[in-house]
C-alpha positions as CSV (number, residue, x, y, z in Angstrom):
1,X,52.2,58.0,-28.1
2,X,54.1,55.0,-26.7
3,X,52.7,55.8,-23.3
4,X,49.2,56.0,-24.6
5,X,49.5,52.5,-26.3
6,X,50.8,51.1,-23.0
7,X,47.9,52.5,-21.2
8,X,45.4,51.1,-23.7
9,X,47.1,47.7,-23.5
10,X,46.8,47.8,-19.7
11,X,43.2,48.7,-19.8
12,X,42.5,45.9,-22.3
13,X,44.3,43.4,-20.2
14,X,42.3,44.6,-17.1
15,X,39.0,44.3,-19.0
16,X,40.0,40.8,-20.2
17,X,40.7,39.8,-16.6
18,X,37.3,41.2,-15.5
19,X,35.5,39.2,-18.3
20,X,37.4,36.1,-17.3
21,X,36.4,36.5,-13.7
22,X,32.8,37.2,-14.7
23,X,32.7,34.0,-16.8
24,X,34.3,32.0,-14.1
25,X,31.8,33.3,-11.5
26,X,29.0,32.6,-14.0
27,X,30.1,29.0,-14.4
28,X,30.4,28.6,-10.6
29,X,27.0,30.0,-10.0
30,X,25.4,27.8,-12.6
31,X,27.1,24.7,-11.1
32,X,26.2,25.6,-7.6
33,X,22.8,27.3,-8.0
34,X,21.6,25.9,-11.4
35,X,19.0,23.5,-10.0
36,X,17.8,26.2,-7.6
37,X,17.2,28.7,-10.4
38,X,15.8,26.1,-12.7
39,X,13.3,24.8,-10.2
40,X,12.2,28.2,-9.1
41,X,8.4,28.9,-9.4
42,X,9.4,32.1,-11.3
43,X,10.8,30.0,-14.1
44,X,7.9,30.3,-16.6
45,X,9.9,28.5,-19.3
46,X,9.9,25.3,-17.3
47,X,6.2,25.5,-16.6
48,X,5.4,26.0,-20.3
49,X,7.5,23.0,-21.4
50,X,6.3,20.5,-18.8
51,X,3.1,19.8,-20.8
52,X,5.3,18.6,-23.8
53,X,7.2,16.0,-21.8
54,X,6.2,12.9,-19.9
55,X,7.9,13.2,-16.5
56,X,10.3,10.5,-15.4
57,X,9.6,8.3,-12.4
58,X,10.9,9.0,-8.9
59,X,12.1,5.8,-7.1
60,X,13.5,5.1,-3.7
61,X,16.8,3.3,-3.1
62,X,15.2,-0.1,-3.4
63,X,13.4,0.6,-6.7
64,X,10.0,1.4,-5.1
65,X,8.2,3.8,-7.5
66,X,7.2,6.9,-5.5
67,X,5.9,9.0,-8.4
68,X,4.7,8.0,-11.9
69,X,2.4,9.0,-14.7
70,X,-1.0,7.5,-15.7
71,X,-2.4,8.3,-19.2
72,X,-6.0,8.2,-20.1
73,X,-8.1,9.1,-23.1
74,X,-10.6,12.0,-22.8
75,X,-12.8,13.9,-25.2
76,X,-10.0,16.5,-25.4
77,X,-7.3,13.9,-26.0
78,X,-4.7,12.1,-23.9
79,X,-4.6,13.2,-20.3
80,X,-1.6,12.5,-18.1
81,X,-2.0,12.3,-14.3
82,X,0.8,12.3,-11.9
83,X,0.3,9.6,-9.3
84,X,2.2,8.6,-6.2
85,X,2.9,5.3,-4.3
86,X,0.0,3.0,-3.9
87,X,0.4,2.9,0.0
88,X,-1.0,6.1,1.6
89,X,1.4,5.6,4.5
90,X,4.4,5.7,2.2
91,X,3.0,8.6,0.2
92,X,2.6,10.7,3.3
93,X,6.0,9.7,4.8
94,X,7.8,10.6,1.5
95,X,5.8,13.7,0.6
96,X,8.3,16.3,1.9
97,X,11.1,14.7,-0.1
98,X,9.2,13.9,-3.2
99,X,6.8,16.9,-3.3
100,X,3.6,16.9,-5.2
101,X,2.3,17.9,-8.6
102,X,0.9,21.2,-7.2
103,X,4.2,22.4,-5.8
104,X,3.0,22.7,-2.2
105,X,6.4,21.6,-0.8
106,X,9.4,23.8,-1.4
107,X,12.3,22.1,-3.1
108,X,10.8,18.6,-3.3
109,X,12.3,16.3,-5.9
110,X,9.3,17.0,-8.2
111,X,10.4,20.7,-8.5
112,X,14.1,20.6,-7.6
113,X,15.0,17.8,-10.0
114,X,12.6,19.2,-12.8
115,X,15.5,19.5,-15.2
116,X,16.0,15.8,-15.1
117,X,12.4,14.7,-14.7
118,X,11.2,16.7,-17.6
119,X,14.0,15.8,-20.1
120,X,16.0,19.0,-20.1
121,X,19.2,16.9,-19.7
122,X,18.5,15.1,-23.0
123,X,21.1,15.5,-25.8
124,X,20.3,17.1,-29.1
125,X,20.5,13.6,-30.7
126,X,17.9,12.3,-28.3
127,X,15.6,15.2,-28.9
128,X,15.9,14.9,-32.7
129,X,15.2,11.1,-32.4
130,X,12.0,11.8,-30.5
131,X,11.0,14.4,-33.1
132,X,11.6,12.2,-36.2
133,X,9.9,9.2,-34.6
134,X,6.9,11.4,-33.6
135,X,7.0,10.4,-30.0
136,X,6.6,12.5,-26.9
137,X,9.8,13.1,-25.0
138,X,10.1,11.2,-21.7
139,X,12.2,12.6,-18.9
140,X,14.8,10.8,-16.8
141,X,14.0,8.6,-13.8
142,X,15.4,9.9,-10.5
143,X,16.5,7.3,-8.0
144,X,16.8,8.4,-4.4
145,X,19.1,7.3,-1.6
146,X,16.1,7.2,0.8
147,X,14.2,4.1,1.9
148,X,10.4,4.6,1.8
149,X,9.8,1.6,4.1
150,X,12.1,3.0,6.7
151,X,10.4,6.4,6.4
152,X,6.9,5.0,6.7
153,X,8.0,3.0,9.8
154,X,9.7,6.0,11.5
155,X,6.8,8.3,10.8
156,X,4.6,5.9,12.9
157,X,6.8,6.2,15.9
158,X,6.1,9.8,16.7
159,X,3.6,10.7,19.4
160,X,0.1,11.3,18.0
161,X,-0.6,14.9,17.1
162,X,3.0,16.0,17.6
163,X,5.0,17.9,15.0
164,X,8.7,17.1,14.5
165,X,11.3,15.7,12.2
166,X,13.7,12.8,11.8
167,X,16.8,12.4,9.6
168,X,19.0,9.3,9.1
169,X,22.2,9.4,7.1
170,X,25.3,7.3,6.4
171,X,28.0,9.2,8.2
172,X,30.8,7.8,6.0
173,X,29.1,8.7,2.6
174,X,26.6,11.4,3.3
175,X,23.7,9.6,1.7
176,X,20.4,10.2,3.4
177,X,18.2,7.2,4.2
178,X,15.3,9.0,5.8
179,X,14.1,12.6,5.9
180,X,10.7,12.9,7.4
181,X,8.7,15.8,8.7
182,X,5.4,15.8,10.7
183,X,2.6,16.5,10.3
184,X,2.3,15.0,6.9
185,X,-0.3,15.0,4.1
186,X,-1.4,12.9,1.2
187,X,0.0,14.3,-2.1
188,X,-2.7,12.5,-4.1
189,X,-5.5,14.1,-2.0
190,X,-4.5,17.6,-0.9
191,X,-7.4,18.7,1.2
192,X,-8.5,22.2,2.3
193,X,-7.9,21.0,5.9
194,X,-4.2,20.3,5.0
195,X,-3.9,23.8,3.5
196,X,-5.3,25.5,6.6
197,X,-3.7,23.3,9.2
198,X,-1.9,25.6,11.7
199,X,0.8,22.9,12.1
200,X,1.8,23.6,8.5
201,X,2.0,20.1,6.9
202,X,3.6,21.5,3.7
203,X,6.6,22.7,5.8
204,X,9.6,20.4,5.7
205,X,10.9,20.6,9.3
206,X,13.8,18.3,8.6
207,X,15.6,20.9,6.5
208,X,13.6,24.1,7.1
209,X,12.9,23.9,10.8
210,X,15.2,26.1,12.7
211,X,15.2,24.9,16.3
212,X,17.2,25.7,19.4
213,X,19.3,22.6,19.6
214,X,19.3,22.4,23.4
215,X,21.7,20.1,25.0
216,X,22.6,18.4,21.7
217,X,24.8,21.5,21.2
218,X,26.9,20.4,24.2
219,X,28.7,18.2,21.6
220,X,30.0,21.5,20.1
221,X,30.7,23.1,23.5
222,X,32.6,19.9,24.6
223,X,34.6,19.9,21.4
224,X,35.6,23.5,21.9
225,X,36.7,22.7,25.5
226,X,38.8,19.8,24.2
227,X,40.3,22.1,21.5
228,X,41.1,25.0,23.8
229,X,41.8,23.6,27.3
230,X,44.9,21.5,27.8
231,X,43.3,19.9,30.9
232,X,39.8,19.7,29.4
233,X,39.3,16.0,30.3
234,X,40.5,16.3,33.9
235,X,39.5,19.8,35.0
236,X,37.1,19.8,37.9
237,X,33.9,21.8,37.7
238,X,31.5,22.6,40.5
239,X,27.7,22.5,39.9
240,X,25.6,24.1,42.7
241,X,22.5,23.8,40.6
242,X,22.1,27.6,40.3
243,X,24.8,29.5,38.5
244,X,24.2,33.2,38.8
245,X,25.1,35.1,35.6
246,X,24.1,38.8,35.8
247,X,20.7,39.0,37.4
248,X,19.6,35.5,36.3
249,X,20.4,31.9,37.1
250,X,21.4,29.0,34.9
251,X,19.7,25.9,36.4
252,X,19.5,22.2,35.6
253,X,16.6,20.1,34.6
254,X,14.3,19.5,37.6
255,X,15.1,22.6,39.4
256,X,12.2,24.7,40.7
257,X,13.5,28.0,42.1
258,X,10.0,29.0,43.3
259,X,9.6,25.9,45.6
260,X,13.3,25.9,46.5
261,X,14.0,22.6,44.8
262,X,17.6,22.7,43.5
263,X,19.1,19.9,41.3
264,X,22.9,20.0,41.6
265,X,25.6,17.6,40.5
266,X,28.4,18.7,42.8
267,X,32.0,18.3,41.6
268,X,32.4,16.7,38.2
269,X,34.7,16.4,35.1
270,X,33.8,16.9,31.5
271,X,32.8,13.3,30.9
272,X,30.4,13.2,33.8
273,X,29.0,16.7,32.9
274,X,28.3,15.4,29.4
275,X,26.8,12.2,30.7
276,X,24.3,13.9,33.0
277,X,23.9,16.9,30.7
278,X,24.9,19.4,33.4
279,X,23.8,22.9,32.4
280,X,25.8,24.6,35.2
281,X,29.1,23.0,33.9
282,X,28.5,23.8,30.2
283,X,27.6,27.4,31.0
284,X,30.8,27.7,33.0
285,X,32.8,26.2,30.1
286,X,31.2,28.7,27.7
287,X,32.1,31.6,29.9
288,X,35.7,30.3,30.4
289,X,36.1,29.8,26.6
290,X,34.7,33.2,25.7
291,X,32.3,33.9,22.9
292,X,34.9,34.0,20.1
293,X,36.4,30.6,20.8
294,X,33.0,28.9,21.1
295,X,31.8,30.6,18.0
296,X,34.9,29.5,16.0
297,X,34.2,25.9,17.0
298,X,30.6,26.2,16.1
299,X,31.5,27.5,12.7
300,X,33.9,24.6,12.3
301,X,30.7,22.4,12.7
302,X,28.8,24.5,10.0
303,X,27.0,27.1,12.0
304,X,26.7,30.4,10.1
305,X,27.6,28.6,6.9
306,X,25.7,29.2,3.7
307,X,24.7,25.6,2.9
308,X,24.7,24.9,-0.8
309,X,24.5,21.2,-1.2
310,X,23.9,19.4,-4.5
311,X,20.4,18.2,-4.1
312,X,19.4,19.2,-0.6
313,X,18.1,22.7,0.1
314,X,18.5,23.4,3.8
315,X,18.2,26.5,6.0
316,X,21.4,27.9,7.4
317,X,22.0,27.2,11.1
318,X,23.1,30.2,13.1
319,X,25.4,31.0,16.0
320,X,24.2,34.4,17.4
321,X,26.4,37.5,16.6
322,X,24.5,40.2,18.6
323,X,23.6,40.8,22.2
324,X,26.5,38.7,23.5
325,X,26.2,39.4,27.2
326,X,27.7,36.9,29.7
327,X,24.2,35.6,30.3
328,X,23.7,34.9,26.6
329,X,27.1,33.3,26.2
330,X,26.4,31.0,29.2
331,X,23.1,29.9,27.8
332,X,24.7,29.4,24.3
333,X,27.1,26.8,25.9
334,X,24.0,25.0,27.1
335,X,22.4,25.1,23.6
336,X,19.9,27.9,24.1
337,X,20.2,31.7,23.6
338,X,19.9,32.6,19.9
339,X,21.2,29.3,18.6
340,X,19.2,27.7,15.7
341,X,19.8,24.5,13.8
342,X,17.9,22.2,11.5
343,X,17.5,18.5,12.3
344,X,19.6,17.7,9.2
345,X,22.4,19.9,10.5
346,X,22.4,18.3,13.9
347,X,22.6,14.9,12.2
348,X,25.6,16.1,10.4
349,X,27.2,17.2,13.7
350,X,26.7,13.7,15.2
351,X,28.0,12.2,12.0
352,X,31.2,14.3,12.2
353,X,31.9,12.8,15.6
354,X,31.2,9.3,14.3
355,X,33.4,9.8,11.2
356,X,36.6,10.9,13.0
357,X,35.8,14.6,12.8
358,X,35.0,14.6,9.0
359,X,31.6,16.0,8.1
360,X,30.2,14.6,4.8
361,X,28.0,16.5,2.4
362,X,24.4,15.1,2.6
363,X,22.7,14.0,-0.6
364,X,19.4,12.4,-1.6
365,X,19.8,11.6,-5.3
366,X,21.6,8.4,-6.0
367,X,21.4,8.5,-9.8
368,X,19.4,9.7,-12.8
369,X,18.7,7.3,-15.7
370,X,17.3,8.1,-19.2
371,X,14.1,6.5,-20.6
372,X,16.5,4.3,-22.6
373,X,18.2,3.0,-19.5
374,X,21.4,5.1,-20.0
375,X,23.0,6.4,-16.7
376,X,22.8,10.1,-16.9
377,X,24.4,11.0,-13.5
378,X,25.6,9.1,-10.5
379,X,26.3,10.6,-7.1
380,X,29.7,10.6,-5.5
381,X,30.4,11.2,-1.8
382,X,32.0,14.5,-0.9
383,X,33.7,15.8,2.2
384,X,31.9,19.0,3.4
385,X,34.5,20.0,6.0
386,X,36.6,18.8,8.9
387,X,34.9,19.8,12.1
388,X,37.5,18.6,14.6
389,X,40.6,16.6,15.0
390,X,40.3,12.8,15.0
391,X,41.6,12.6,18.6
392,X,38.9,14.9,19.9
393,X,36.3,13.0,17.9
394,X,37.4,9.8,19.6
395,X,37.0,11.4,23.1
396,X,33.6,12.7,22.2
397,X,32.6,9.4,20.8
398,X,33.4,7.9,24.2
399,X,31.3,10.6,25.9
400,X,28.4,9.9,23.7
401,X,28.6,6.2,24.3
402,X,28.5,6.8,28.0
403,X,25.3,8.9,27.6
404,X,23.5,5.9,26.1
405,X,25.1,3.4,28.5
406,X,24.5,5.1,31.8
407,X,23.4,8.7,31.2
408,X,20.4,10.6,29.9
409,X,20.1,8.5,26.8
410,X,19.7,5.0,28.1
411,X,16.4,4.6,26.3
412,X,18.4,4.4,23.0
413,X,20.3,1.3,24.2
414,X,20.2,-1.8,21.9
415,X,21.7,-5.0,23.4
416,X,25.0,-5.9,21.7
417,X,25.1,-2.7,19.7
418,X,27.3,0.3,20.4
419,X,24.9,3.3,20.2
420,X,26.3,6.7,21.0
421,X,24.2,9.8,21.4
422,X,23.2,13.0,23.1
423,X,19.8,14.0,24.4
424,X,18.3,17.5,24.5
425,X,15.3,19.3,25.9
426,X,15.1,22.7,24.3
427,X,13.0,25.4,25.9
428,X,10.6,27.4,23.8
429,X,8.8,30.4,25.3
430,X,5.6,29.8,23.4
431,X,5.2,26.1,24.4
432,X,4.2,24.3,27.6
433,X,6.8,21.6,27.1
434,X,10.3,21.5,25.8
435,X,11.3,20.2,22.3
436,X,12.6,16.7,22.7
437,X,15.9,16.0,20.9
438,X,18.2,13.0,20.3
439,X,21.2,12.9,18.0
440,X,23.4,9.9,17.8
441,X,24.9,7.0,15.7
442,X,25.8,3.4,15.6
443,X,29.6,3.1,16.3
444,X,30.3,0.3,13.8
445,X,31.9,0.6,10.4
446,X,29.5,-2.1,9.1
447,X,26.5,-0.1,10.1
448,X,27.6,3.6,9.7
449,X,24.3,5.4,10.4
450,X,23.6,8.6,12.3
451,X,20.2,9.9,13.4
452,X,18.6,13.2,14.5
453,X,15.1,13.3,16.1
454,X,13.2,16.3,17.3
455,X,9.6,16.1,18.6
456,X,8.0,19.5,19.3
457,X,6.4,20.4,22.6
458,X,6.9,16.8,23.9
459,X,9.1,17.0,26.9
460,X,12.4,15.3,27.6
461,X,14.8,14.1,24.9
462,X,15.7,11.1,26.9
463,X,12.1,9.9,27.4
464,X,10.6,10.9,24.1
465,X,13.2,11.2,21.3
466,X,15.7,8.6,22.4
467,X,13.2,5.6,22.2
468,X,12.3,6.7,18.6
469,X,16.0,6.6,17.7
470,X,16.4,3.1,19.2
471,X,13.4,1.7,17.3
472,X,14.7,3.2,14.0
473,X,18.2,1.8,14.5
474,X,16.7,-1.6,15.5
475,X,14.5,-1.7,12.4
476,X,17.5,-0.9,10.2
477,X,19.6,-3.6,11.7
478,X,16.7,-6.1,11.3
479,X,16.3,-5.2,7.7
480,X,19.9,-5.6,6.4
481,X,21.4,-2.2,7.1
């Protein structure tokens, strides 16, 4: 009998532990995924309650109203219309962040922050107060970290007709100042043309676009070399312009094998290879490192992570796990093969270099405020992960500075300003031209801003994306950032 009681006690303890773990996991899931579940289009409860609440305003970091309500009297009663910024350029520039009343954009603030905008964060006291006073509930205002003027300006810098994305973030805090995607559309006038546009204007390329990062990934490859080779900075590499790996060749930009034109850099060290973006050298580095070491470094930078940020929903970047032949490993070191990354993630990669190896979590919501002016929530900066040692970050910072001073990124130079960066020209089989990339930052604690620019099917990163980054940084410096 005593043995039976002991067994029952053990089973009860075991079940209690299981229930405790289930409760803990439930709490964790609600904390991490609550907004994602709440804002889901499948949440019929939210849809049914929206008509009973006046939605709060959405504002940018400077107090510019990006979304608001207009009430009018009709024969059926009071009609509430959701309207957006009065300037159509601002409306279009901010549409992928803000969203629209029809829900065309996935995870825009209009849907992702519905729990705040539609008053679901109100206390019981506030709800009872509205009920007894006979007034309609009003949701919280949501103030963003983004600058609508900056976003409108940056949108106008892209080549006409080209799709792409741009992200600007504070690399010390993680707050995002710009998150734009092209093409854009007007949320106040959603046309049939926009809905049928093959370039998909509802698609937020800044956080959903999974691109081959091209030579911007050489930041990661160089970091892996610094981590794993004791002589990484001094080791000599030989670039012949045509590195044979298996039955194919790794070539450098400008090489035309058919005509016999070969671009080679001769003997060079890691700094010089980074400065001129030598594919041959970075392919050799990847092969010398081996797939596992390069993959480990990439994962330190967030590749293959399941990104679950507070208020930014972003697709996961990936380092390939299959078909890891020597040819694929070599091209991975160059930034091709099966690598994919979003513009936001590559901005985080550049930010980690700028911030002594520390990668901050990106966020777009500065605060939420009740209709009575009470602060409901206020964002705090959070470290996402440490990507590399501070010593390696300092070396890479110097490499990226050299790229802008005298390498492939000279078009990003600003007189008197330390701009660091890396260009990229990523090949895509279905396009005539490469995707043009630039990632970089201002190396100044008083102006801690990083940028990522990608322009699809546009050509070289140094000639197309770098000038956009320069003009964005220059505008920011001229406007008090």
